[in-house]
N, C-alpha and C positions, 0 to 999 in steps of 0.2 A: 933792497927789496927782494922778497922771496919770489920764487916762480909762481906760487899760488896767488900772491897779492897782485902780481902783474896780470894774471889771467882773470881774476874776479871782475875787474871793470868791464872787460869784454863780455864775460858771461852775463852780467847784468844788462848790458846793451842788447845782447842777443835775446835774453829772456823778455825784455821789453818789446822788441820787434815781434817775437813769437806771440806774446800776449796780445799785442795790438792786432795782429793778423787773425789770431784765433777768435778773438771776441767780435771782430767785425765780420768775418766770413767763414765761421766754423762749419756751417752746413747750410744746405738749401732751406732747411726749416727755420733757422735762426736769423736769416737775413742774407742779403747779397752785397757783395763788394761792388761799388760803382766802378765802371770801366776805368782802367789806367790808374787806379788808386792803390794797388798793391805793387810796391816796388821793393824787392829784396835783392837788388843787384849788387850790393856791396859784399857779396860772399857770405850771406847769412847761412847759418848752420841750423837745420831743422831735422836732425835724425829722429826716426821713429815718430814723426809728426802724424797725428790722426786728423786727416783732412778729407775723410770720406764724405762724398756728396757736396763738397765745397764748391762754390761758384767763384772761379778764378779766371774769368774771361778777360783777355787782354792783360793779364798780370805779367809783370816783369820779374821773372824768377831766374834770370841769368846768373850764372856762377853760384847758385844756391845749392847747398848740400841737402838733399832729401833722401838720404840713405835709409832704406827700409821703411820709408814713409807709407802710410795708408792713404792713397789717393783714389780708392775705388769709387767708381761712379762720379768722380769729380768732373766739373765743367771747366776745361782748360782750353776752350776755343780761342785761337789766335794768341795764346800765351807765348811769351818769350822765355824759352828754357835753354838758351845757348850756354854751352859749357856747364850745365847743371849736372849734379851727380844724382842719378835716379837708380843707383845700384840696389838691387833687391827690393825695389819699390813695388807696392801693390797698386797696379793701374787697371785692375779688372773693371771693364765697362766704362772706363774714363773716356770722355769726349775731348780728343786732342786735335780736332779738325782745325787745320790751318796753323797749328803750333809750330814754332821754330825750335827744332831740337838739334841744330847745328852744334856739333862737338859734345853733345850730352852723352854721359856715360849711362848705358842702359843694361849693363851686365847683370843678369839674374832677375831683371824686372819682369813682372807678370802682366802682359798686355792682352790677356784673354778677353775677347769681345770688345776691345777698345776701338774707337773710331780714330783713324790716323789719316783720313782723307785730306790731301793737300798739304800734308806736313813736310817740313824741311828736315828730312832724315835720310841717311844713306843705308843701303843694304848691309854694310859691314856693322853698323850699329844694331840693326835688327837681328843679325846673326847671333848676337850674344845674349838675347833675352831668354827668359825661362820658357815663356809660352806666348804664342801669337794666335792660338786657336780661336777661330771665329772673328778675328780682328779684321776691320776694313782697312786695307793698306792704302798708302798714299796715292796709288794709281786707281783706286776704286774697287780693286778686286778683293774678294774675301779669302782670308787664309783658311786652309782646310782644318 
């Protein structure tokens, strides 16, 4: 079996997962995902995903790779993003209130004007982001 043929079944499964997610909750205009219905915890890979304005409240996105994804203005309240890869992600204006970001990789992520109140995130993670300008931090303070 060639390397490509070993990879293709996984690609098809990931594409199905992405399609299911995108058709259900692509944006606030096209519908909302019922709470706890989005579960991508099996290490789903969604690089460059366009989920701007998506409603992903209570979504389980643990171990998901969202490298360079557009999650601007997304509703991620109480989402589970443990060990997720959000490297270079666009989270401008995203609502991450109460989200669990334990172990999430935020290097280069843009969190300008994001709501992080009550998040499970440590200062070391926030030190690696591209921008926190205007963000509401976990302690309720506003980043300059």
